[in-house]
N, C-alpha and C positions, 0 to 999 in steps of 0.2 A: 973367298966368297962367303959372305956372312949369312948364316941361316936366320931367317926371321919367322917367328911363330905365325902360323896361319890364323887369321882372325876368324872367330866363330861366326857362322852365318854367312860366310862369303860364298859367292856363286862359283861353282867349279868351272874350269876352263872348258871351252868347247872341245869335244872329241874325247874328253877324259871319261873313263868308265865310272858308272854310278856305283857308289858303295853298296855292298850286299846288305840286305836287311833280313832279319829272321822272320820266317813265316809264322803266323799265329797257330797255336796248338789246336788241332782239330778235336771237336767234341766226339765222344764215343757214340756210335750209332745204336739207337734203342728200338728202332722200328716204328716209332711214332713221330709224327710231324711235330716239330717244336712249336709251342704256342706261348704267347705272352703270359707272364706270371699272373697278370691281372685277370685273364680269362679263366684260369684254373680255380680262382677263389669261388667258394659257394655263395649263392645268393641268399641273404637272410630271409626267413619266413616272416611275413607281416600278417596282421589281423589277430583277432582274439583266439586264445587257445581253446581247443574243443573241450566241451564239458563232459564229465564222466556220466554214463548212463546209470539209471537206478538199479538195473539188474546186474551191473558189473561195477560195484563200488571199488575204488582204488585207494581209499583212505577213510578218514572220519566221515560219518553220515552227513550227506549234503542236506541243505535246507529243503530242497524239493522232496527228497526221499522222506525226510522227517514229517513234512506236512501230509504227504500221501498216506504214510503209515498211520499217522494220528487220526486222519479222517476215516480210514478203514476200521480202526479200533472203535471209534465213536459210533460208526454205523453198525458194527456188530453188537455192541452193548444195547443200542436202541432197538434193534431187531429182536434181541432176546427179551427185553422188557415188554415188548408188545406181544410176542409169541407166547410167553408163559401163561398170562391170564387167559388168552384166547383158547389155548389147548386145555387148560384146566376147566374152563366153562363148558367147552364142547364135550369133554369126557366125564362131566359130573354125573349125568344119568347112569352111566355104566358102573360107577362104583358107589351108588347110593346104598347106604347101610341103615339098619334099624336104629343104631345108636351112633350117629356120626360124630366126628370131632367138631367141637364148638369153638369157633374163633372169637366169639364174643361171650362175655359173661352172661349168666342167666338173668342179671339185673337190667340188661339192655332191652331185650324183647321177651316178654312184656316188661315195661319199665316199672310200673306201680303194682304192688301186690296188697291183697287184703284177705283176711280170713272171715270177716263178718258177712252176714247175709244182707244183701242189698236188693231192694225192689226195683224192677225195670218198668213197672206199670202193669196194667191189666193185660192178661194173656190175649183177650179179645182185641187189643190194640194192634196185634200182629196178624197178618194174613197168612193162612196156611201155605207153606211152600215158597213164600216170597221173602228173600233175605231183606233185613232192614237194619240200618246202622243207628244206634242210639248212644247217648252219652249221659252218664249219671255221676253224681258226687258220691265218693266212697271214702271211708276212713282207711287210709293206705299207710304202708310202712315202706320208706325208702332209706335204707341204711339205718341211721339212728333218728331220722326225722319221721315223725308221725303227724299226719294232718289230713284234712279233707281235701280231695283233689278230684278233678273230672277224669273219668275213665270211659273210654269208648269201647263198644263191643258190637259184634254182628249177631243178630238174632234170626233164627230160622225156625218158625213154628211148624211142628210136625203133625199135631192133632189138637183136639179140644182139651187135652190134658198134659201135653208135654211140648217142649221146644229145646232146640240146641242153641247154645250161646258160645261164640268163638272169640278168642283174642284176635284183634285186627292186624297182627304183625305176621309177616311171612317167616316161615321157619328156616329160610335160607340165611339171610343176613339181617332180618328184622325190619324190612321196608314195610310201609303201611299198605294193606290190601283194600281194594274197593270192588264192589260187586258190579259186574257188567252184564246187562240184560242181553246184549247182542252175543256175547261169548257164552252166556249161561254159566259163568264161573266167577270166583274171586280172582282178580288179576293183580300181579305184582308189577308196578311200573319200573322197577329197577333192572331186573334180569329176566323178565318174561315168564316167571313162574305162574301157574294157575292152579286153583283148587275148585272142586265141585261144591255144590250146596251142602253136601254131607261132610265137607272139610277135608276130604282125601285129595292127594296130589293128582292132578291131571296131566301136567307137563312142566318142563323146565327143571331148574336145579334144586328146588326145595327137597330136603332129605326125608321129610316126614309130614304127616297130616297137620292141619291147623290145631292149635292148642284150644282145648275146651275148658269151660267153667263148669263147676258143679251147679246144678239147677234143681229147683223144686217149685211147685205151684201151691200156694196157700191162699185160701179165700179169694180165688180168682186172680191172684197176683203172681207174676213170674219173678222169682228171686234167683240171684246168683250168689255163689259162695266163693271158695278158693279155686285157684287154677288147678287143674288135674295134674297128676304126676307126669314128669317129662318136660314140663315147660321151663 
């Protein structure tokens, strides 16, 4: 009897036992239900990344923090620039001194000086106790320039024989003074200083009384000379 090789893929005869097959290796028990690998993958985060807050910087200074800090610095400097003059003006009467520091040179107020005697007119042209502003031409010296120039003064006649003549500049910072009938004083329009008809300070920041001129009466004429010391 000749053995013939059994063709691959042939159907076994009926009643013949099926060939044994190896069982698949069982996976070790882990206590967790098995899940598809795709379900275990993490879902990527979408959307813009959260911005760092100004109080908790995580790196270089952000643009927002830079703008906020710059505005704060500018605001602080502006507040200081406004506060310093206000505080200085408010506290000026408290530290008024007999010989204060002068921030302007003596050639600013009064501007023009002269040592020559100049007539202001007849003394009778001025009413007793009533201040009057007049302007006259004087030979003045301004640095190396010598010329005739108009000079304004305030005249207050005291009696039939004498009068006071004041320079019209405020002793605070040199602003022009004007007599106010309502206030009964010489008033400074710049910083609210005021002087009485006698030239003394009544209120405000002026550190001393108004500057006077030397005066004399000759032949019924009122004459003025040089400014008194301290001007």
